[in-house]
C-alpha positions in Angstrom: -7.9 18.2 18.9 -6.3 15.1 17.4 -6.5 16.6 13.9 -4.8 19.8 15.1 -2.0 17.7 16.6 -1.5 15.7 13.4 -1.5 18.9 11.4 1.1 20.5 13.7 3.3 17.5 13.5 3.4 17.6 9.7 4.2 21.3 9.5 6.8 22.8 11.8 5.3 26.3 11.3 1.9 24.8 12.2 3.3 23.5 15.4 4.5 26.9 16.5 1.1 28.4 15.6 -0.6 25.6 17.6 1.6 26.2 20.6 0.9 29.9 20.4 -2.9 29.4 20.5 -3.2 26.9 23.2 -2.3 29.3 26.1 -4.7 31.9 24.7 -7.6 29.4 24.9 -7.0 28.9 28.6 -7.3 32.6 29.3 -11.0 32.6 28.6 -13.1 31.8 31.7 -15.8 29.3 31.7 -19.2 31.1 31.7 -21.2 30.8 34.9 -24.2 29.3 33.0 -22.0 26.4 31.9 -20.7 25.8 35.4 -24.3 25.6 36.7 -25.2 23.1 33.9 -22.3 20.9 34.9 -23.3 21.0 38.5 -26.9 20.0 37.6 -25.6 17.1 35.5 -23.4 15.9 38.4 -26.4 16.1 40.8 -28.6 14.2 38.4 -25.9 11.4 38.1 -25.8 11.2 41.9 -29.6 10.9 42.2 -29.6 8.2 39.5 -27.0 6.2 41.3 -28.9 6.5 44.6 -32.1 5.4 42.9 -30.4 2.4 41.4 -29.2 1.4 44.8 -25.5 1.6 44.0 -23.2 2.4 47.0 -21.5 5.8 46.7 -18.0 5.6 45.3 -15.0 7.2 47.0 -13.8 8.7 43.7 -15.3 12.0 42.7 -16.7 12.1 39.2 -15.6 14.8 36.8 
């Protein structure tokens, strides 16, 4: 991502191309399998924290 930004800053036409592609990327939904994997990882993190004896935090982890 940082490389794309640097490339776009050096070339004005590249910046327009970059800005045109970014909204298109957001149109694609996240596959359900990936969402399930993320939820499992979050659950494992919570279990590890509970096993370690850390008090639960008020902030949600992303």
